[in-house]
Each structure stands twice: as C-alpha cells, then as structure tokens.
KEBAKOL-821416 format. One record per atom (N, C-alpha, C, CB): atom name; y negated, z, x negated. Coordinates in steps of 0.02 Angstrom, whole numbers, plus 32768, in hexadecimal, padded with zeros to 4 digits. Each point is the difference from the previous one (the first is absolute). Glycine has a CB too. Layout:
% residues N
(atom 'CA',(Y,Z,X))
...
END
This chain:
% residues 119
(atom 'N',(DB6B,E154,A5B1))
(atom 'CA',(7FFA,802E,7FC9))
(atom 'C',(8042,8001,7FD9))
(atom 'CB',(7FAC,8045,8040))
(atom 'N',(805A,7F8D,7F91))
(atom 'CA',(803D,7FFA,7FDA))
(atom 'C',(800E,803D,7FD4))
(atom 'CB',(7FF1,7F86,8001))
(atom 'N',(7FDA,80A0,7FEE))
(atom 'CA',(800C,803C,7FD7))
(atom 'C',(8029,8034,8025))
(atom 'CB',(7F94,7FEA,7FC5))
(atom 'N',(8067,8018,807D))
(atom 'CA',(8029,8030,8027))
(atom 'C',(8049,7FEC,7FFF))
(atom 'CB',(7F9E,8017,8049))
(atom 'N',(8071,7FA9,7FBD))
(atom 'CA',(8047,7FEC,7FFE))
(atom 'C',(801B,8009,7FB9))
(atom 'CB',(7FEC,7FAD,805E))
(atom 'N',(7FEB,8046,7F70))
(atom 'CA',(8015,800B,7FBA))
(atom 'C',(800E,804B,7FF5))
(atom 'CB',(7FBB,7F9C,7FDA))
(atom 'N',(8017,808E,803D))
(atom 'CA',(8008,8049,7FF9))
(atom 'C',(803E,8018,8027))
(atom 'CB',(7F84,800C,7FF2))
(atom 'N',(8088,7FD7,8048))
(atom 'CA',(803B,8014,8028))
(atom 'C',(8040,7FF0,7FDA))
(atom 'CB',(7FBF,7FEC,806B))
(atom 'N',(8042,7FDB,7F73))
(atom 'CA',(803A,7FEE,7FD8))
(atom 'C',(800B,8032,7FC7))
(atom 'CB',(7FED,7F87,801D))
(atom 'N',(7FDC,808D,7FC2))
(atom 'CA',(8004,8031,7FCA))
(atom 'C',(8018,8043,801D))
(atom 'CB',(7FA3,7FC6,7FC0))
(atom 'N',(8041,804F,8078))
(atom 'CA',(8014,803F,801F))
(atom 'C',(8049,7FFE,8015))
(atom 'CB',(7F8B,8011,8027))
(atom 'N',(808B,7FB8,7FF4))
(atom 'CA',(8047,7FF9,8013))
(atom 'C',(802E,800A,7FC4))
(atom 'CB',(7FDF,7FB0,805B))
(atom 'N',(800E,8035,7F6B))
(atom 'CA',(8027,8009,7FC3))
(atom 'C',(8000,8049,7FEA))
(atom 'CB',(7FE4,7F8A,7FDE))
(atom 'N',(7FE3,8097,8027))
(atom 'CA',(7FFB,8047,7FED))
(atom 'C',(802D,802A,802D))
(atom 'CB',(7F89,7FEE,7FD8))
(atom 'N',(8072,8007,8069))
(atom 'CA',(8027,8027,8030))
(atom 'C',(804B,7FF2,7FF9))
(atom 'CB',(7F9E,8000,804E))
(atom 'N',(8073,7FC3,7FA5))
(atom 'CA',(8047,7FED,7FF6))
(atom 'C',(801D,8025,7FC4))
(atom 'CB',(7FEA,7F8F,8033))
(atom 'N',(7FF1,8072,7F96))
(atom 'CA',(8018,8023,7FC4))
(atom 'C',(8004,804B,800C))
(atom 'CB',(7FCE,7FA7,7FB8))
(atom 'N',(8000,8075,806B))
(atom 'CA',(8000,8047,8010))
(atom 'C',(803D,8011,802B))
(atom 'CB',(7F82,8003,7FF8))
(atom 'N',(808C,7FD3,8039))
(atom 'CA',(8039,800C,802D))
(atom 'C',(8042,7FFD,7FD9))
(atom 'CB',(7FBE,7FCF,8060))
(atom 'N',(8048,8002,7F72))
(atom 'CA',(803D,7FFA,7FD7))
(atom 'C',(800E,8040,7FD9))
(atom 'CB',(7FED,7F85,7FF7))
(atom 'N',(7FDD,809E,7FF8))
(atom 'CA',(8006,803D,7FD8))
(atom 'C',(7FF7,8040,802A))
(atom 'CB',(7FD6,7FBF,7F9F))
(atom 'N',(8030,803A,80A2))
(atom 'CA',(7FFC,8038,802F))
(atom 'C',(7FC0,802A,7FF8))
(atom 'CB',(807C,8004,7FFF))
(atom 'N',(7F4D,7FDB,7FF2))
(atom 'CA',(7FC0,8023,7FF7))
(atom 'C',(7FE3,8014,8044))
(atom 'CB',(7FEA,7FBF,7F96))
(atom 'N',(7FF6,807A,806A))
(atom 'CA',(7FE0,8018,803D))
(atom 'C',(7FB5,7FF2,7FFF))
(atom 'CB',(8057,8059,8009))
(atom 'N',(7F8E,7F9C,7FBA))
(atom 'CA',(7FB8,7FF4,7FFA))
(atom 'C',(7FF3,7FD8,7FC0))
(atom 'CB',(7FE5,806B,803E))
(atom 'N',(7FF0,7F62,7FC7))
(atom 'CA',(7FEA,7FDB,7FC6))
(atom 'C',(7FBF,801E,7FE8))
(atom 'CB',(8039,7F95,8028))
(atom 'N',(7FC6,8083,7F9A))
(atom 'CA',(7FC5,8022,7FE5))
(atom 'C',(7FCF,7FCF,7FE0))
(atom 'CB',(8045,8066,7FEE))
(atom 'N',(7FD7,7F6A,7FEC))
(atom 'CA',(7FD4,7FCF,7FDF))
(atom 'C',(8026,7FC0,7FF1))
(atom 'CB',(7FBD,805E,7FCE))
(atom 'N',(801C,7F6F,8025))
(atom 'CA',(801C,7FBF,7FF0))
(atom 'C',(7FD6,7FE0,7FC9))
(atom 'CB',(802E,7FF2,8075))
(atom 'N',(7FF3,7FEC,7F5C))
(atom 'CA',(7FDD,7FDB,7FCC))
(atom 'C',(8010,7FB6,8009))
(atom 'CB',(8004,8063,7FB0))
(atom 'N',(7FC7,7F75,8052))
(atom 'CA',(8007,7FB8,800A))
(atom 'C',(7FDB,7FDD,7FC8))
(atom 'CB',(8008,800E,807E))
(atom 'N',(8015,7FBB,7F6A))
(atom 'CA',(7FDE,7FD5,7FCF))
(atom 'C',(7FEF,7FBF,8024))
(atom 'CB',(803D,8034,7F9C))
(atom 'N',(7F84,7FB5,805C))
(atom 'CA',(7FE9,7FC3,8021))
(atom 'C',(7FD8,7FD5,7FD1))
(atom 'CB',(7FFE,803C,806D))
(atom 'N',(800E,7F83,7F97))
(atom 'CA',(7FD8,7FD1,7FDB))
(atom 'C',(7FC3,7FEA,8029))
(atom 'CB',(8066,7FDA,7FC2))
(atom 'N',(7F68,800D,801B))
(atom 'CA',(7FC3,7FE8,8022))
(atom 'C',(800D,7FC2,802B))
(atom 'CB',(7FBE,802E,7FA1))
(atom 'N',(807C,7FB3,8056))
(atom 'CA',(800F,7FC5,8029))
(atom 'C',(8030,8010,803A))
(atom 'CB',(7FEF,7FBA,7F9A))
(atom 'N',(801E,8086,8072))
(atom 'CA',(8029,8014,8039))
(atom 'C',(7FDC,7FEB,8041))
(atom 'CB',(8032,8062,7FBF))
(atom 'N',(7FF4,7F9E,8077))
(atom 'CA',(7FE4,7FE9,8040))
(atom 'C',(7FC4,8028,8018))
(atom 'CB',(8071,7FDA,801C))
(atom 'N',(7F8C,8065,7FD2))
(atom 'CA',(7FC8,802B,8014))
(atom 'C',(7FE7,8026,7FC2))
(atom 'CB',(802D,800C,8077))
(atom 'N',(7F98,8010,7F8D))
(atom 'CA',(7FE7,8028,7FC9))
(atom 'C',(801F,8046,8004))
(atom 'CB',(7F93,7FBE,7FFD))
(atom 'N',(806A,8066,7FCC))
(atom 'CA',(801A,8045,7FFE))
(atom 'C',(7FDB,802B,8033))
(atom 'CB',(801D,7FF2,7F86))
(atom 'N',(7FA3,8006,807F))
(atom 'CA',(7FD8,8027,8030))
(atom 'C',(8015,7FF2,8048))
(atom 'CB',(7F9F,7FFE,7FAF))
(atom 'N',(806C,7FC2,8061))
(atom 'CA',(8016,7FED,8043))
(atom 'C',(8045,801E,800F))
(atom 'CB',(7FBD,7F96,7FF9))
(atom 'N',(8071,8066,7FD7))
(atom 'CA',(8043,801C,800A))
(atom 'C',(7FFD,804B,800C))
(atom 'CB',(802F,7FA6,7FB8))
(atom 'N',(7FAA,807D,801F))
(atom 'CA',(7FFB,8049,8007))
(atom 'C',(7FE3,8011,8045))
(atom 'CB',(7FF1,800D,7F83))
(atom 'N',(7FDA,7FD2,8091))
(atom 'CA',(7FE1,800D,8041))
(atom 'C',(8031,7FF2,8039))
(atom 'CB',(7F90,7FE4,7FD0))
(atom 'N',(8093,7FE5,802C))
(atom 'CA',(802F,7FED,8035))
(atom 'C',(803A,8032,8003))
(atom 'CB',(7FE1,7F87,7FF2))
(atom 'N',(8039,808E,7FD4))
(atom 'CA',(8036,8031,8000))
(atom 'C',(7FE9,8041,8020))
(atom 'CB',(802F,7FCD,7F98))
(atom 'N',(7F95,8049,8059))
(atom 'CA',(7FE7,803E,801D))
(atom 'C',(7FFA,7FFC,804C))
(atom 'CB',(7FC2,8015,7F95))
(atom 'N',(8032,7FAE,8084))
(atom 'CA',(7FFA,7FF6,8049))
(atom 'C',(8043,8003,8023))
(atom 'CB',(7F9B,7FBB,7FEC))
(atom 'N',(809B,8033,7FF1))
(atom 'CA',(8041,7FF9,8023))
(atom 'C',(8033,8036,7FEF))
(atom 'CB',(7FEA,7F88,8001))
(atom 'N',(8006,80A8,7FD3))
(atom 'CA',(8032,8032,7FEE))
(atom 'C',(8002,803C,802F))
(atom 'CB',(7FF0,7FDD,7F8B))
(atom 'N',(7FDD,802B,809F))
(atom 'CA',(8000,8038,8030))
(atom 'C',(803F,7FFD,802B))
(atom 'CB',(7F82,8001,8002))
(atom 'N',(809C,803A,8006))
(atom 'CA',(803C,8005,802A))
(atom 'C',(8041,7FEE,7FDC))
(atom 'CB',(7FB7,7FE5,805F))
(atom 'N',(8044,800B,7F61))
(atom 'CA',(803D,7FF2,7FD9))
(atom 'C',(800A,8038,7FCD))
(atom 'CB',(7FF0,7F82,800F))
(atom 'N',(8047,807D,7FCE))
(atom 'CA',(800B,8032,7FCC))
(atom 'C',(7FD4,7FF4,7FC3))
(atom 'CB',(8076,800D,8028))
(atom 'N',(7F65,7FBC,7FD8))
(atom 'CA',(7FD2,7FF1,7FCA))
(atom 'C',(7FB8,8016,8010))
(atom 'CB',(8048,7FA0,7FE1))
(atom 'N',(7FAF,807E,8059))
(atom 'CA',(7FBD,8016,8014))
(atom 'C',(7FE3,802F,7FCB))
(atom 'CB',(801F,7FF5,807A))
(atom 'N',(7FA4,7FFD,7F6F))
(atom 'CA',(7FDF,8029,7FCE))
(atom 'C',(8015,7FF3,7FB8))
(atom 'CB',(7FF5,8053,8057))
(atom 'N',(8036,7F7C,7F9E))
(atom 'CA',(8017,7FF4,7FBB))
(atom 'C',(7FC7,7FE8,7FD4))
(atom 'CB',(8072,7FE3,802C))
(atom 'N',(7F93,802D,7F94))
(atom 'CA',(7FD0,7FE8,7FCF))
(atom 'C',(8013,7FB9,7FEC))
(atom 'CB',(7FEB,8076,7FD5))
(atom 'N',(7FE4,7F5E,8028))
(atom 'CA',(800C,7FBA,7FEF))
(atom 'C',(7FDE,7FF0,7FBE))
(atom 'CB',(8009,7FE0,807A))
(atom 'N',(801F,800D,7F54))
(atom 'CA',(7FE5,7FEE,7FBE))
(atom 'C',(800F,7FB6,7FF6))
(atom 'CB',(800F,8076,7FD1))
(atom 'N',(7FBD,7F63,801F))
(atom 'CA',(800A,7FB9,7FF5))
(atom 'C',(7FE5,7FEE,7FBB))
(atom 'CB',(7FF8,7FE7,807C))
(atom 'N',(8034,7FFE,7F5A))
(atom 'CA',(7FED,7FEA,7FBD))
(atom 'C',(7FF9,7FB4,7FFE))
(atom 'CB',(803A,8064,7FCD))
(atom 'N',(7F98,7F85,800C))
(atom 'CA',(7FF2,7FB8,7FFA))
(atom 'C',(8030,7FDF,7FCE))
(atom 'CB',(7F87,8016,801E))
(atom 'N',(8095,7FB2,7FF5))
(atom 'CA',(8026,7FD6,7FD2))
(atom 'C',(7FD2,7FC7,7FEB))
(atom 'CB',(8071,801D,8037))
(atom 'N',(7F83,7FDA,7F89))
(atom 'CA',(7FD3,7FCA,7FEA))
(atom 'C',(801D,7FBB,800F))
(atom 'CB',(7FD4,804C,7FA6))
(atom 'N',(8000,7F85,8065))
(atom 'CA',(8015,7FBA,800B))
(atom 'C',(800A,7FDF,7FBC))
(atom 'CB',(7FC1,7FFA,8070))
(atom 'N',(807B,7FEC,7F85))
(atom 'CA',(8011,7FDC,7FC3))
(atom 'C',(8011,7FB8,8013))
(atom 'CB',(8029,806A,7FC6))
(atom 'N',(7FBC,7F67,8013))
(atom 'CA',(800C,7FB9,800E))
(atom 'C',(8014,7FDC,7FC0))
(atom 'CB',(7FAD,8003,805F))
(atom 'N',(8072,7FC2,7FA9))
(atom 'CA',(8011,7FD5,7FC8))
(atom 'C',(7FEF,7FB8,8015))
(atom 'CB',(805D,804F,7FD6))
(atom 'N',(7F81,7F8E,7FFB))
(atom 'CA',(7FEF,7FBA,800F))
(atom 'C',(8035,7FD1,7FE1))
(atom 'CB',(7F83,801D,8002))
(atom 'N',(8075,7FA3,800C))
(atom 'CA',(802F,7FCD,7FE6))
(atom 'C',(8001,7FFC,7FB4))
(atom 'CB',(7FEE,7FC0,8069))
(atom 'N',(7FDC,8056,7F77))
(atom 'CA',(7FFC,7FFE,7FB7))
(atom 'C',(801D,803F,7FE0))
(atom 'CB',(7F9B,7FB9,800A))
(atom 'N',(807D,8076,8020))
(atom 'CA',(8020,803C,7FE7))
(atom 'C',(7FD4,803C,7FF6))
(atom 'CB',(804C,7FB4,7FCB))
(atom 'N',(7F74,8046,8045))
(atom 'CA',(7FD4,803A,7FFB))
(atom 'C',(8014,8033,8036))
(atom 'CB',(7FA0,7FB9,7FD3))
(atom 'N',(8067,8085,8018))
(atom 'CA',(8010,8036,802F))
(atom 'C',(7FC7,8032,7FFE))
(atom 'CB',(807D,7FEF,7FF1))
(atom 'N',(7F68,8022,8049))
(atom 'CA',(7FC6,802C,8003))
(atom 'C',(8003,802E,803D))
(atom 'CB',(7FBD,7FA9,7FC5))
(atom 'N',(8022,8091,8034))
(atom 'CA',(7FF0,8029,8039))
(atom 'C',(7FBC,7FEA,8019))
(atom 'CB',(8045,8064,7FD5))
(atom 'N',(7FB3,7F96,806C))
(atom 'CA',(7FC0,7FEA,801A))
(atom 'C',(7FEA,8030,8038))
(atom 'CB',(801A,7F88,7FE3))
(atom 'N',(7FA5,807D,8025))
(atom 'CA',(7FE2,8026,8036))
(atom 'C',(7FF9,7FD2,803C))
(atom 'CB',(7FC2,804D,7FB0))
(atom 'N',(804B,7FCE,808A))
(atom 'CA',(7FFD,7FD9,803E))
(atom 'C',(7FC9,801E,802C))
(atom 'CB',(807B,7FE1,7FF9))
(atom 'N',(7F58,7FF5,801E))
(atom 'CA',(7FCB,8015,802E))
(atom 'C',(801E,8007,8045))
(atom 'CB',(7FA6,7FC6,7FBA))
(atom 'N',(805F,8077,805F))
(atom 'CA',(801D,800B,8042))
(atom 'C',(7FCB,800B,8035))
(atom 'CB',(8064,8031,7FC9))
(atom 'N',(7F5D,7FBB,8029))
(atom 'CA',(7FCC,8005,8034))
(atom 'C',(8012,7FD7,803D))
(atom 'CB',(7FAA,8013,7FA7))
(atom 'N',(8078,7FB6,804D))
(atom 'CA',(8016,7FD4,8036))
(atom 'C',(804C,8002,8001))
(atom 'CB',(7F9A,7FB4,7FF7))
(atom 'N',(8082,8087,8014))
(atom 'CA',(8047,800D,7FF8))
(atom 'C',(802D,7FDA,8030))
(atom 'CB',(7FDF,806D,7FD8))
(atom 'N',(8007,7F78,805D))
(atom 'CA',(802A,7FDB,802F))
(atom 'C',(800D,7FB9,7FE9))
(atom 'CB',(7FD4,8047,805C))
(atom 'N',(800A,7FA5,7F6F))
(atom 'CA',(8009,7FBD,7FE5))
(atom 'C',(801F,8006,7FBB))
(atom 'CB',(7F9D,7FD2,8043))
(atom 'N',(8092,8003,7FAE))
(atom 'CA',(801F,8000,7FBE))
(atom 'C',(7FCD,7FE4,7FCE))
(atom 'CB',(8075,7FF3,8030))
(atom 'N',(7F7B,8034,7F9C))
(atom 'CA',(7FD0,7FE7,7FCF))
(atom 'C',(801D,7FC6,7FD7))
(atom 'CB',(7FCC,8072,7FFB))
(atom 'N',(8008,7F63,7FEE))
(atom 'CA',(8015,7FCA,7FD3))
(atom 'C',(8009,801E,7FBB))
(atom 'CB',(7FC3,7FA7,8045))
(atom 'N',(8079,8055,7FA1))
(atom 'CA',(800E,801E,7FBF))
(atom 'C',(8002,7FCA,7FCB))
(atom 'CB',(8041,805C,8036))
(atom 'N',(7F9C,7FB1,7F93))
(atom 'CA',(7FFD,7FD1,7FC8))
(atom 'C',(8010,8026,7FC0))
(atom 'CB',(7FAB,7FB7,803B))
(atom 'N',(8070,8026,7F94))
(atom 'CA',(800E,801E,7FBF))
(atom 'C',(7FBE,800F,7FDD))
(atom 'CB',(806E,7FC2,7FF8))
(atom 'N',(7F88,807C,7FF1))
(atom 'CA',(7FC2,8010,7FDC))
(atom 'C',(7FFD,7FDE,7FBC))
(atom 'CB',(7FFD,806D,803B))
(atom 'N',(803D,7F7E,7FAB))
(atom 'CA',(8001,7FDF,7FBE))
(atom 'C',(7FED,7FB7,8002))
(atom 'CB',(8057,8050,7FE1))
(atom 'N',(7FC6,7F8B,8051))
(atom 'CA',(7FF4,7FB7,8001))
(atom 'C',(7FE4,7FE6,8042))
(atom 'CB',(805D,7FF7,7FAF))
(atom 'N',(7FA0,8034,8083))
(atom 'CA',(7FE5,7FEC,8041))
(atom 'C',(8033,7FDC,802B))
(atom 'CB',(7F93,7FF7,7FCA))
(atom 'N',(80AB,8003,801E))
(atom 'CA',(8034,7FDD,8026))
(atom 'C',(801D,802A,8038))
(atom 'CB',(801A,7FC0,7F9A))
(atom 'N',(8010,8020,808F))
(atom 'CA',(8021,8024,8036))
(atom 'C',(8034,8030,7FE3))
(atom 'CB',(7FED,7F9F,804F))
(atom 'N',(8024,8093,7FD8))
(atom 'CA',(802C,8035,7FE7))
(atom 'C',(8038,8010,8031))
(atom 'CB',(7FA1,802F,7FC0))
(atom 'N',(8092,7FF1,8026))
(atom 'CA',(8036,801D,8028))
(atom 'C',(7FF7,804B,7FFD))
(atom 'CB',(8052,7F9E,7FE8))
(atom 'N',(7FB3,8084,8050))
(atom 'CA',(7FF9,8048,8003))
(atom 'C',(8041,8020,7FE9))
(atom 'CB',(7FAC,7FF9,805E))
(atom 'N',(8051,8032,7F6F))
(atom 'CA',(803A,8023,7FE6))
(atom 'C',(8008,8044,8021))
(atom 'CB',(7FF3,7FC3,7F93))
(atom 'N',(7FD5,805E,807A))
(atom 'CA',(8001,8040,8023))
(atom 'C',(7FBC,800B,801F))
(atom 'CB',(8056,8030,7FB1))
(atom 'N',(7FA9,7FFC,8081))
(atom 'CA',(7FC1,8010,8021))
(atom 'C',(8000,7FF4,804A))
(atom 'CB',(7FC9,7FE6,7F96))
(atom 'N',(806F,7FFF,8085))
(atom 'CA',(8003,7FF5,8048))
(atom 'C',(8033,802F,8020))
(atom 'CB',(7FDE,7F88,7FF0))
(atom 'N',(803A,80A9,7FEA))
(atom 'CA',(8033,802E,8018))
(atom 'C',(7FE2,803B,8027))
(atom 'CB',(8046,7FDF,7FA0))
(atom 'N',(7FE5,803E,8088))
(atom 'CA',(7FF4,8041,801E))
(atom 'C',(8042,8025,7FFA))
(atom 'CB',(7FA5,7FD6,8053))
(atom 'N',(805C,805D,7F81))
(atom 'CA',(803F,8021,7FF0))
(atom 'C',(7FFC,8049,8015))
(atom 'CB',(8012,7FB2,7F9F))
(atom 'N',(801F,8062,8089))
(atom 'CA',(8006,8046,8013))
(atom 'C',(8023,8023,7FC5))
(atom 'CB',(8005,7FE6,807F))
(atom 'N',(7FD4,803C,7F59))
(atom 'CA',(8017,801B,7FBF))
(atom 'C',(8024,8043,8007))
(atom 'CB',(7FA1,7FC4,7FCA))
(atom 'N',(8042,806A,805F))
(atom 'CA',(801B,8043,8003))
(atom 'C',(7FF0,8021,8043))
(atom 'CB',(7FF5,800A,7F83))
(atom 'N',(803D,8018,8097))
(atom 'CA',(7FF6,8027,803E))
(atom 'C',(8014,8048,7FF1))
(atom 'CB',(8017,7F9A,804B))
(atom 'N',(7FBD,8094,7FC4))
(atom 'CA',(8011,8047,7FF8))
(atom 'C',(8005,801D,8046))
(atom 'CB',(7FC4,8009,7F8F))
(atom 'N',(8077,8011,8080))
(atom 'CA',(800E,801A,8042))
(atom 'C',(8026,8042,7FFB))
(atom 'CB',(8002,7F8C,802F))
(atom 'N',(8000,8097,8008))
(atom 'CA',(8027,803F,8001))
(atom 'C',(802C,8001,803D))
(atom 'CB',(7FA5,803C,7FC3))
END
C-alpha cells in the first residue's frame, strides 16, 4: 500500500513543521496535488486519516486542492489536459491535444504542503 508510505511522508513533514513552531495541536492542513502525483487526493486523505491517531494532528481538517496538468509538446503547444485516474496505479499515456505528439509535463505531478494551521 504505497499510499500509506506516501501519507506517512506527508504527515512527517506536517509534524516536523509543527514541532519547529512549538505547536501543541495541528488543526488543519492544506495540500495541493496534481493528477499525476503518486496517489490520488482521495487515497492521500484516507491514508492520512488512518495514521494521524495518537499524534498532535489527530482530528485535523484536511483540504486538498487540485493542480491542473500542464504539458508542452516539441512543437511548442502548451495545454492543460484532463487525466483519467480510473487506473491511477498506471501512468497514463499523455499526448498533445493540438498535434498528438509526445509531451513534457510542466505541472501536475506535485504534492505541495501549502499551509498548516496549528496552535
């Protein structure tokens, strides 16, 4: 279950930042994720909820915003594209919507810990 190890890494970052700021409780966290991240937003949220018990993040609100996938082909076309995540464990074949050529991913594979609210 790679989503658990991914979530543990995210939780470790949250707790590390909270500790640096002498927080006693993490109230909420905001995360930005692209559709090409290692796990889906739903999987990350579920996995985080499973592993936060007993930590200062127990009961925290989890907000996850989507980062659109942007690509550029060899001909210079730059586009936002929708990614079918029904088969999320496999990397989808990405093609330029303009010319059908291969593309370089500019954004959409990130997972960014945007904001932590703690007390």
